[in-house]
N, C-alpha and C positions, 0 to 999 in steps of 0.2 A: 524864374521863373518855370523853367522846365523841371528843372525836381520837387517844385511845388509841388505841379500838379500832382509828376509822379509819384506825390507823397501822397497829397488828398485821395487820390484814386485807391489806392493802395486800403486806406484808411473805411473808406465809402466800402471798396469790395469784403472786408474785413463784413463790415458791423450788417454789409446787405445777407453775409455767411447769417453770423449769427441769431441771424436777426429769424430769421426763414428754418434756422432748426429753431431754436426754440418757440414758432407761431408752429409747427411742427410737428415738439413736444406736447406744447395746448393739444392739440386738433387728437392726437394719439393719446394720450390721459383726458379726455370726452369721453373720445371713444371703449374707453377700459371699462368706462366707471356707468352706461349705462349700460355697456355689456353685461356688469355683474349683477348690475340692476334686476336687470332686469331677468340673471340664470335665477335672481332669489325670489326672485315675485314666480317663475313657472316653482320651486324649489318648495317656498309655501304652500302653495300650490298642489300642489304633488304629495305634500303631508300636508292638506288639512282635508284629502279622497283616501284616505291612509288611512287616515285618525275615524272619518263617515265610516269607509265600510267596517271597519276593525269593533265602532263599537256598533253596525248594522248588523257583525257576524255574532258579536257575545249579546245579541237584548233579545231576551227567553220568550224560545217557542208559546210556549205550554202552559205561558199563564190565565188567567181564566182575567176577559178585561174586569175592567173599574162597571161598568153595566151591570153587569153583573152580578154585584156581589150587593150585599142581603143590608136592609141597615138593622142594628141593636144596640141593645141597651150600651149607653156608655159613648159613644159614637157623637162625634164632635163637628156638629152642620147648622152652617148658614145659608138662611135662604132669604133671598131675596128678589121684588119683585120690581118689576121694568118699568120705571120710570117715578118709583114710587117708593123714594131712600130711606123715607118714612118707617114706610117696614121695616126693612132691610136689621134680622135678626143674626146670632147668632146663638145657637143654644146647646148641654146635651142631649142624646135623650134616658127619659128615665128609665127607672128601672120597671115601669108600665109597661114602660115601648112606647113614653107617646114626650112634644115637644110639646117648648107650649109658646106661641105664637100672636102677637097683636090684633082683633077686630075678632080672632074667629076661635082664641083659647089656646086647647089643648088638645092637639091630632095628633092619631097612632102612626107611626112610622112603620114603626118595631115588624121586619121583613121582608119588604119593600128596597128592595132595590127603589136608585134617587129620582129616576127617574117618572116612576111610577109617586113615589110621593111631592113630586111637581105635581102631576096631576090631579089626588086626589086632595092640595095646598090650590091650586086654581080651582077649582070645581067649589069648593067653601068659599072660597070671598069670590067669588061670584051670584052662585048663589042664598048670598051676602045682602048681594045685592053692597058691597062693600068696596069695589073695583071692577069698573067698566073691560068685558074684556084682557080682567090681570092675562099676565106672562110669570110667568116665577119661575123662577132660581136655585137649585138645589145644590148646593157643591158640598161636599164629604172636609171635612180637614184633618179628619184624623180615628178611624177608621179600631174605635180602641174592645170592638168589638171580635173583631179581622181573631185571630186567635184557636191553638188548636190547645188544646192543655193534653201533656202525655207524662200520664202518672207510675206506679208502678219499679220496674228495676229492673232501673235502665238511668245512666251515669247520673245523668243533669236531668229529675224534672220538675216537671215547671210547665208554665206558659209563653209555644211558639205561635212568632206570627204567622199566618197564613196571607199574601197578601191579592196571591191569584191559587189555584188550582194547586195544590202538590200532591203528591203520593206518601205513604204510610211509610216508608225508607228514607224518603228524602227525614222526614221530623226526626224520626229515629235517630235516627244521624246525629243532624243538629244538636241529642240531646245529649250525643255524649255515647250513642252504641248503646248494645244489651249488654247487666252484671252477668256474673258469672254465674247466681240462683235463677236466672229467665227462665219460666219455663217455655213453650212449645207451642204457646198456644195465645193473641190478642186478641182485645175487646173493645173497639169499636164502635161507639154512641153519636150517634151523628143527633146535631139537634132540632129537625125538622122533627124527629123520631127516635124521641128516650123510648121508648116503655120497647119497642128492636134494634137490640142490641146485633149489630154486628160480629162472631166469632169467626177471625182470621187464621187459619193451618201454617204453622211455620215448620221447613221441612230442616233439618243439617242442616245443610246449604239452601241457606236465602236462592240463591239469584237461579239452581235449581225451578224454583213456584212465581214464575213472575206475576200470577192469578195475583197473591195476597200480595202486590203489591200494586192494594184500593186507594183512591182518591183521597186524600182527607180536603172538607174544607170546615171554614172556619165555623166555629160554634164545636166543633166534632168536641170529644172526647174519648183516651187513646189509654188501655188497662195493658197495663205487659204483665201478666202477674207471677205470679214464686212458683217455682216450679218443687214437687213432692218433693223431698231428701231424705234414703234412709242414712243411716250410717255405721258402718263396722272398727271397733275398736279391739284389740284386747293382742295378740300374740299373730294379728294374722301378717298376710306381705305387706300390706299393704293400706292399715288406716287409716280412710275419708271419708266425705260427705257425698251421695251420688243421688244424679239427680232419678223421678221417674220418673221421667217419658214419657215410655206408654201402660202409665197407670196405674203398672205395678211390679212389683217387686219381691221375685221368693228368696230364702231362704242361703241354696247352691249362688246363683247368681249374684249377688251380691259376698258370695266365700269369696269365687269367683271375678269380682272386679281386682275383690280386695289383695289378690297376690295371691291367694289360697293361706291355709291354716300353716304353719309356722312344726316344727319337728314333738319341741317343750308344747304343743295348744293343750288346752283342757279339754277333747273332745264330748267330753261324758258333762263339763259345765256348763257348755253354753245356754244363754241365753233372751232373749228378746227385753228389753226395756221399752217400755212402752207409756206415752204422755196421753193421761185420758184426762176426761172433766175430772174426774176424781181424783188427779196424784200420778207420783207413778206405781206403776204397777210393773213384776217379771209376771214372761213366761219359759218354762225351761224350754231346751230344743234336743232333744236326741239328734246333734251335726254329725254321733258319728255314725247311727246307721242310715240317719237318710243322706251322707258321702259311697255308703257303700250300696244303697237301694235296697232298705229294710223297712224306710217306713218309708213316708210319703212329705217330701216336699213343703215348708211350709210359705205361705207369701206376708209374707208385708205391709205395713200398711207407713203412711207417711210421717215422717216422723218417730219411728220404731230407728229400733239400737245394737240390732248385731252384735255384744258380748263374748268375747270369747276369751278366756283366761291362760295359763299358762298353770303348771301345773304348784309352783312355787304359790298359784296364789292362791291355793284354798285355807292356806291357813289364814288369810285373811276374807275369810267368805262372807263375815260381817258387811265388808263393806263395800261389795262388788258394787253392786247398782251407784257411788259416790263415786266408783274409782270409772265406771260409764262413762260419765253422763259428767265427769272434767276432758275425758280421752274425748267424748265427740264436742264436745264445744272448739277443744283445740284443730277441730280431724281439719285439710284444705275438704276443697270440692272438687266432686271432679263429674261431667260432665259422661253418659258413657259414650262412646265412640260409635 
């Protein structure tokens, strides 16, 4: 009997130990899961705060408020009247700047902000006695007119959206930047002043003149003009086309930009080939005397070709103009440094 109770006591003690260990294990597991869940919640909260802060820091600060944007041709608007769902209308602004609305016919909204258009529609509804104390909401689904046209010497001419107030260089950058033939002036025509274009001069380094980076509004037209070119071909160091940034270029300046003449150049046979309304014409140039300061320098015009032949080309004098034209066509364009 004593042996039986001894064995039972041992078994009970073992069971009690195992049971206590198991309960402790469950409690520790639950506590660990609770701590992990709390940490995950805090991490998610911190992540959301970081994302919100990043989004706020990346939000555009110079964008024009939507309330200041004006309606234009092609814009898609949705007009609603409070408590009168039958008058809800979605329409595009016509070429005349009008939208058609039930009861009040056509309403001219082009040039108005959304708030101004709401007030006008409310007045028309109230004056006509159609709705008592109307409350109108106008939502612009699509600002089709809120774009600026970029034409001329840029990589990708076209119409670019202007969702807010943008700067000139921002849009030029969006269009791929200037081409190698771009001039040093830009014409900006504002939609509200089409007869008063703004001429924006450009320095050689655009960052040197921040005043040129003017604001651009929806509906503006930007034209980057092509620079005037002169070509120097024939027996010179670097046959090329050169931009006339300052509006004029003389023969001596053109020769200097082309690297000077070579030893085999026929200075007495130089000529300027000019493209006029009546076709091509040649003007002899006393280059030898000009280089020795014994004759006045000659001012070249846009698209002129200064051709300096070699001595060997005297036998081909009859084809000099044709050779010069072909050389000018193949010449690379070099901006004047």
